N, C-alpha and C positions, 0 to 999 in steps of 0.2 A: 505493499500499501504505500502512498503517498501521503505523509503526515506531517501536519503542521505542529511545532511544541507553542506551547506560550507557558513559561514562568519567568521566576526572578531572584529569587533568594538560594542559597545552598543546599536548602532540604529537596530542590528541585533538580538539583544537578546528576545525581548520582541515576534518577529517573530518565535524563534525558541520553547519560549515556549507556542504557540498557538499551533504549529505542536508538543510537547511534551502533550500536554492536549487532543491532537485529536484523534482519534480512529486509526491514522495511527501509525506505528514504524519508528520512526529515528532509524536506524541502525548503522551509523556513523555519530559521526561532524568533520568536516574539517575546520581548523581555521590554521593563519598563525603561523610561529615558534614562540617561546619565544624569546623575544628582549628587550637588555635594554634599559629603559629609564630611563627620570625625572634625576634631579642632581645630585642623587648617581649613576647613571645609573644603580641600581639594574632591576637586569632581571624579566619581568613584563610579564604575561600571559594574556592571552588577553580575554574580556569578556566572547567573546562567550565559550572558555576552559572550563572558569570557572563554566557556568551555565550548560556544557556538563558535567563536572565531578561532581556537585552537583547533577543530576541527574542518575549518573552511566552510560553512553551514553559514548561507545567507541570514541575517539579521533584522529586523525589524523593528522597532520603540516609537510608534505611533503614543500619544499624551491620550488618547482616547478614541472610540469611533465613532464620532460625531463627525466627522468629516466624510463625506461620501467616494472622498478619492481615496482613505484610508480602507473604506471596506471594498473596493475596487481592483486595491493592489491585493487582499488578503484572497479576494476571487480568484485573479490572475493566476496563482497556483495552481486552480485545480484538484486541490487537497482529496483525498478520497476520506481524512480522518483529521480534527484538531484534538490534541490533547492538553488537556490543563492543569496545572500543579502551581499555585499562590501566584498566581499571574499577579494579583492584586489591583488588576483593573476588569469592572464590572463590563459582559460584554453583551451586545446588545442581541434581539431578537435578528437582525438582518445579519449579524456573524455567526452566530449558533447555526442558523439553519445555509451554512455556506458550502461546508464541507459534506460532502455524497453521504457520510454514512454521520452527519452530527459532531457534535461536541463530548469527547470522557472527561471526565474531572477528577482526580485521585486527591481526598480528601484525607485528612489526618485523626481520623475519630472513627468508631462504630454510627454510623447515622441512623436514626437522625438526633444521635445522642452527640451535643456540641459543634452543630450547624457554627460557622461563623467562620471569626478571624484567629483566634486564639484556644484550639484546641488541644493542642498538646498540653498548656499550662493550666486549661480547665480541668482539665480530667486527673489531675496531679495534685491539686487545690482541694476539690472536692472528695479525696482520697478514690478515684474510682478504681476495684482490682482490677480491670482487662480494660484494654482501648483498643485499638488497632489503624487499618485503612481501610477507607472505605471507596468504590470506582462506582461512578455513577455517570448516568445520561443527562446531562448540562439541558436545564431552561430555563428561563428566563427569574427563576425563585434564586434564593440564596441558599445553598447547597439543599433543595429540594427534589431533585431531578430523582429518578425511577433508578435505583440500585441494580450494579451489574454483578458486584461481586464484593467481600467483605473479608479481609484478614484480622485473625484477633493477635493481639500481641498481652502476656499478660505483665501487669508493670512489679516491678521488681523494686524493693523495702530500700534500696541507694539508688532509684532512678531520679537522674534532674530533667530537667528541659530538653538541655543538650544531647542525653542519653539517648534520652526516649526520642528526640529528633532522630537521630540518627538512625534509630534502631526502626523506627517510623517509615523512614524515606527509602529502607532497602528493602523491607517490605512492598512497599510501594511499587517497587521497580519488577520487582517478581509477580505480583497480582498482574500489574500491566501486560507483560509478557508474556504471563501464561492465559490471560484475555483476549489477547489480538485476534487467535484462529477464530475465534469465534466470531469477534467483533468482522472480521473480514470474509465468513462464510454467512453473516446474516444469522447463527443460531443465539442468539442471546435471548437471558431468559430474567428479564428485568422483572423486579419486585417493587412495588409502589410505598415508599415510607408514610408509615404512618403518624400524621402532622399530630396529634394530639400528645406520644411521645417523646415532642422535639424538646432540646433544651438551646440556649444560645452562646455561644463562645464567646461574650465582649472582647472587643480589645483592648489589650494594655495598657496603663499609663505607669509611670515613675513611682506616683502617689500610692499605686494598689501594692507598693511593695514596701511603706514604710511599718515597720513590727508593732503591732498592739500585744505588750506583755502580758495584758490581763484576760489574753485569750487562750485556749487550750493549748497544754504542749504539742501535741501531735499537730494541730491546727496550725501552727508555727512553724512546725518543722516540716511538713507537707508548703507552706507558701513557700520556703528558704530552696525547697528544690525546685519547687514550679518558676522563679521569678533567676534561677539560676539556668543563663550566664547572664541572661537581663529579664525584669530592670536592678535585679540584684537587690535583695531586702535586705534593710538598713535600719537603722536607727542611731540615737542620739547617747553622744559620751560627752560629759562638759560643754554642749551646745557644738558640737562637731559631731559630723556625721562617720558611719561607722556602718561599712557595711560586710551582711556575714552571710559566707559563701556555702557552708557546711555545718549541719548541728545534727544532736543526737537526742531524743525526750527519756529522761531518766523519770519514771515516775516515784518519784520521793518528793514526800511534801515538805516546803520550804518554809520558813517565820518569817522572816522579813516578806516585805512589799511585794508585788510582781515590777521584775526590771531588777530586783537587785542580785548583783554581780557575787558570786562567792570562786574565790582562789583558794585551789588546793595545789599546792606541789607546782607539775605543769599542765595543770586543770586548770579551768574557767566555766566556769556554772549561775545560770540566770534564771531565778524563779519565774513563775507564771505561772497561771491559774491552779494549775492541780497537779503541779511539779516542777521539775528543772531542764532546762537543757544543755547541755555537754556542748558548747562552741567546738568545732572542729578548725574549720578553717575562715577568717576574718581577715578584714583590712581597714587600718585605718587610712583618716584622707591623705591623701598625696604619696601613700604609697603602696607597694607590690602587695598582693594577697598575701596570706602566711599560717602557715602553723601557729595554732594556740601558745605553744612551746616558746617558739620565737617570738613571739607577742607581749609573752609574759617575761622574757629575758630583758625586757626594756622596758614596763610598766606594770605597776603596782594597782589594777584598779577596783581591790577585794572592798568590799560594801557598797560600791559605787551605785548608783541608778542610771540605769537606761531608760530612753525615752524622753 
């Protein structure tokens, strides 16, 4: 088949690589326009664009598809199928109906749970035991299309958004390659989503990652996992930000108010609603992230209060 691929972040790259290694032809790659980012506001290209350039595939970067010329350009590729993975641009019906076999989206959750922008983080925040990948036939709704396949993944105790991201990306690549023969042969068996079971994975902001130490310890631990590597859970110590990268919940009563620090040798504990969190890895302002042992070699925050 002739396939157009649309994606932008690192999550999409393994799936594009799997398509490039397959028997099918990737005739064009669509990705978001280059934008300035980072402290220096240097213009960066997306990971998907870099992969396409490295493999000599034509790259298209429309701002959106409101211009008729952009839709006509996509139509000129005469694609059989369009595969969409975390593209970040809403596709109008004029685009969805252009490829002969329509558009397939790869979504990082078991739909209809966690439709929306941040399914990986929301699954971790909610304490879900299982998540996965859904391949669906795209329609004009937000992750509402008929499901073509689902692949499950059991979330591990130490999974973060970073580790889950990598696992689900690889799972999505395998699921797509396995599905393509049925797409080509037109033997798919779509399944409608049950809208009443849908949940929404709202986009994250930095303010979401501010720790409330009066919450249950496991809720805080899950948030630390969910916000690693972005936007990173953080708190205040002496009115300065302290980022928390890794922690473990200890079911042990703390006599001091939530947020109070206990130092025991090379270990650092923080009181929360129903126990304590042992902080494993943290990052003071303007410093690299470090182990608690390294941090305590230069600081003594015992009995200080976070938050």
